[in-house]
C-alpha positions in Angstrom: 0.0 0.0 0.0 3.0 2.2 0.4 3.3 3.4 -3.2 -0.4 3.6 -3.9 -1.0 5.6 -0.8 1.8 7.9 -1.6 0.8 8.4 -5.2 -2.8 9.2 -4.2 -1.5 11.7 -1.7 0.7 13.3 -4.4 -2.2 13.5 -6.9 -4.4 15.1 -4.2 -1.8 17.9 -3.9 -2.4 18.8 -7.5 -6.1 19.4 -6.7 -5.4 21.5 -3.7 -1.8 22.8 -4.0 -2.1 25.2 -1.0 -2.8 22.4 1.4 0.2 20.1 1.4 -0.7 18.2 4.6 1.3 15.2 5.8 2.1 12.2 3.7 -0.2 9.2 4.6 0.9 6.6 7.1 2.3 3.7 5.1 2.5 0.0 5.6 4.4 -2.7 3.5 2.2 -4.4 0.9 1.0 -7.8 2.0 -1.0 -9.5 -0.7 -2.5 -7.4 -3.5 -4.1 -4.0 -3.8 -6.0 -2.6 -6.7 -6.7 1.1 -7.2 -7.5 3.6 -9.9 -5.5 6.8 -10.3 -6.5 9.7 -12.5 -3.7 11.2 -14.4 -4.7 14.2 -16.6 -8.3 13.1 -16.8 -7.2 9.5 -17.8 -8.0 6.6 -15.5 -5.1 4.3 -14.7 -5.6 1.0 -12.9 -2.7 0.1 -10.7 -2.3 -3.3 -9.1 0.2 -3.5 -6.3 1.7 -6.9 -5.5 3.7 -7.5 -2.3 7.1 -9.1 -2.6 5.9 -12.2 -0.8 3.5 -12.7 -3.6 6.3 -13.2 -6.1 5.4 -16.8 -7.0 2.0 -15.6 -8.3 3.1 -12.4 -10.0 3.1 -14.0 -13.5 -0.6 -14.5 -13.3 -0.9 -10.7 -13.4 1.4 -10.0 -16.4 -1.2 -10.3 -19.1 -2.2 -6.8 -20.5 0.4 -5.1 -18.3 1.7 -2.0 -20.1 4.2 -1.0 -17.4 5.8 -2.2 -14.3 6.9 -0.3 -11.2 9.4 -2.4 -9.2 10.1 -1.1 -5.7 13.2 -2.0 -3.8 13.8 -1.3 -0.1 17.2 0.5 -0.2 17.5 0.3 3.6 17.5 -3.5 3.7 20.9 -4.9 2.5 19.7 -8.4 3.3 17.0 -8.2 0.6 19.2 -6.9 -2.3 20.1 -10.3 -3.8 16.5 -11.7 -3.7 15.1 -8.4 -5.0 17.6 -8.5 -7.9 16.6 -12.1 -8.7 12.9 -11.1 -8.7 13.6 -8.1 -11.0 15.5 -10.4 -13.4 12.5 -12.8 -13.4 10.1 -10.0 -14.1 12.3 -8.7 -17.0 12.6 -12.1 -18.6 8.8 -12.8 -18.5 7.5 -13.1 -22.1 4.3 -11.0 -21.5 6.4 -8.1 -20.2 9.0 -8.0 -23.0 7.7 -4.7 -24.2 6.4 -3.2 -20.9 8.2 -0.1 -19.7 9.8 -0.7 -16.3 10.5 1.7 -13.5 12.8 0.5 -10.8 12.4 2.5 -7.6 14.9 2.4 -4.8 12.7 3.4 -1.8 13.3 4.6 1.8 15.9 7.3 1.0 14.8 9.1 4.1 16.3 6.5 6.4 19.8 7.0 7.7 20.7 3.4 7.0 19.6 3.5 3.3 22.0 3.0 0.5 22.4 5.7 -2.1 21.3 5.4 -5.7 24.8 4.8 -7.0 25.4 2.0 -4.4 22.1 0.3 -5.2 22.6 0.6 -8.9 26.1 -1.0 -8.5 24.8 -3.8 -6.3 22.0 -4.6 -8.8 24.4 -4.1 -11.7 21.7 -1.9 -13.2 23.9 -0.8 -16.2 24.3 -4.5 -17.3 20.6 -5.2 -16.7 19.5 -2.1 -18.7 21.9 -3.0 -21.5 20.6 -6.5 -21.9 16.9 -5.9 -21.2 14.4 -5.9 -24.1 12.3 -3.2 -22.4 13.0 0.4 -21.5 14.1 0.7 -17.9 14.2 3.9 -15.8 15.7 4.0 -12.3 14.7 6.5 -9.6 15.0 6.8 -5.9 12.3 8.0 -3.6 10.9 8.1 -0.1 7.3 7.1 -0.4 6.9 8.1 3.3 8.2 11.7 3.0 7.0 12.2 -0.6 10.5 12.9 -2.0 10.6 11.6 -5.6 6.9 10.9 -6.0 6.4 13.7 -8.6 9.1 12.0 -10.7 7.2 8.7 -10.5 4.0 10.4 -11.6 5.8 12.1 -14.5 7.2 8.7 -15.5 3.8 7.1 -15.3 2.2 9.9 -17.3 4.8 9.9 -20.0 4.9 6.1 -20.3 1.2 5.8 -20.7 1.1 8.4 -23.4 3.4 6.3 -25.6 
């Protein structure tokens, strides 16, 4: 629910830009969540799948035009398994032409790794060079809201194509 809540909060700021308020309380995604976002009067359906749901992710790949893959940059112990999951997503036949956004989250935590360190650990340059789909890499803090506007811009520009 973390990303969906944060994106909804960011979109609500566009409707009332003078009332910034606080970002919503966030929780890790357990299971699946489905929500609709409105980007420039266009309805976008977003399905959020928790990391523990990895074994059933492929059942959701049909008709998927883009993927947002979020990684906890404050959890060094999950880097290897997150990288393996990302490679599995990128190699899935139904997603060969889907645009992919890799988000390194939790930049607000003092123990988080920086963007360059995460890209190095994931070997993102090699992944991007060998992937069939376009891949964008961003960092954010879904909790503080830092980087959410970049995510919305990516989503908006990706869905226009």
